[in-house]
N, C-alpha and C positions, 0 to 999 in steps of 0.2 A: 613708455618713452617718449621723451622731449621731440618735435616735432627739428627736422635737423634746419641749422642754420642756412639763410638764405646769402651767408659769405659761400659757402660750396660752390665747387659747379654743379650742375645740373646734368644726371644721366639723363641721354636720348635713350627712350622705351622702343622709338620707331627702326624695325629693321628691313632694309631694305630685301635683305634674300637670306633665309633661313630656314630652317630642318624645320618641317611641322612635323609633331610628333604626339600622335591618336593611339589610345587607350591605358594611356596612367592613372588608375582613380584611386589607389591605394595612398596614403601619404608612408605607413613605416614602410615599405619596397622604394617610393620614391625618393628616401634621404638615405635608404642605405644606397642604392645605384645612384645616387647624386658624384661620388668622387670620381664617374667616370666623365663627367664636366667640371665638378668644381674645385680646384686645386687651394691646398691650402695658401693663405694669402689671398684670396677672395671675400666676398661679404653676398651670404643669404639674406634677403631683405625679407619677411614678413609682413602681412597687413592687415589685419581686423580675423577675427575670426572667436567662437561664443568661446574661447578659452576659460576650461576649469583651474578654477584657483592653483593648486599644482603645478600646471602648465604656466600659467602668466610667471610663476613669482621662476619656475625654471628659466623662462624665456630670459626676463629680467637681471641675474643672477649672472648670465651669459653673455648677456649684450655687450655689443660696442661702441663707442661713437661713428657717427654715419661720417666716411667717406666724400662720401657723394650725396646731392639733393636731389633724391629719388620723388619723380611724382606721384599725387595720392591717386591711386585707380578709383578708390572710395569717394565719392562726391560729397554726399553727407549720409552722417555725421561723420565727424571728422573720427577718422579712423589711428586705432592704434598700430605703430609700425614697432618694428625693431630690425637693428640690423647684427649677425650675428659672424662671428670670426670661424671661415670656414676652417675646419680639421674634421681627420676622419674620425676621429673620439667624438666631434659635435653630430656631424651626422649620425654616430652608429646611435649617442643618445638620444637625438631627434626622434631618431627610428624607436626606441624602446618607449619614447613617451607616446609615439603617438600610434602603437601597438593598439593602444587602449582605448583609442578615443575617436570618438566617430571625426570625417573628412573637414566638414566643415566648424568644426570646434579648433584646429590647425589651425590652420587661416583660409582667408578668400583670395586674396591673394600673392604672390612668389615671385621675386625676381633675382639674378643671381650675376654680379656683377664682380670686378679682377681690375683693380684700379679704376680706368675710366672709362672702360668697356664692359658691353652687358653680354653676359653669358648666356642667358634665356629667360624670357620676358613668359609669365603663367598667367594671363585676367584669368579670374574665374578656375581657380588653382581643381585639379582634380578633374576636370571637364577641359573636353579640345578648348583648341589644340595648344597644346605647351612648345613656346617658338626659341628654338636654338640660334645662336647665331651663329651664319654661315663659316666663320673663321673657326669654330671648335672641329678639328678633323673628321672625316666621315667615319674613322675607328672605334671613335670614340664616343660618338652619339650612334652607333653598330653595337655596341656593349652596352649603353645605358639601355636600350629599346631592348636590348635583346635577354637583359637581367627583367626586364619588367613584361616580357610578352610583348609590347607596344611597338607601332611599328616607323615608319618616318617617309618622309620625301623632303627633295629639295625646291623650295617654294620659292617662288620672285611676285615683289609685289609690297608696298607698303603699309605696313599695320598701322 
């Protein structure tokens, strides 16, 4: 996927307050549960990964043009990035694909945004912490974590 145009507004990945989620380790389960955090119209951003050819093709076929310039989380080499329009069908398809892959094959970093607002930030995906914007209501975070057997806590601090 081509890098985002510099004419797009830059997405700020810093969160002053957030829900810190620990214990999310499986990509397939993550994608199945993501519907609690991401609504249709949102964008799922995946960065890098040791993609098998069939998965890279899957991503490329479903990619959309970025609506925000998301800063790379990988400094070198220049990472492969993809912006995916969130739908329940897409999340379930991603889960089905990820079911047969190791997590580093899926992505190294993952972020979600809706409009110009960050929904979640996950540097080093499938390791702690996953940071969810404090604007996401706690019941949604609780449902997301409940399905994953993960824990969460409210955190104040700059990322």
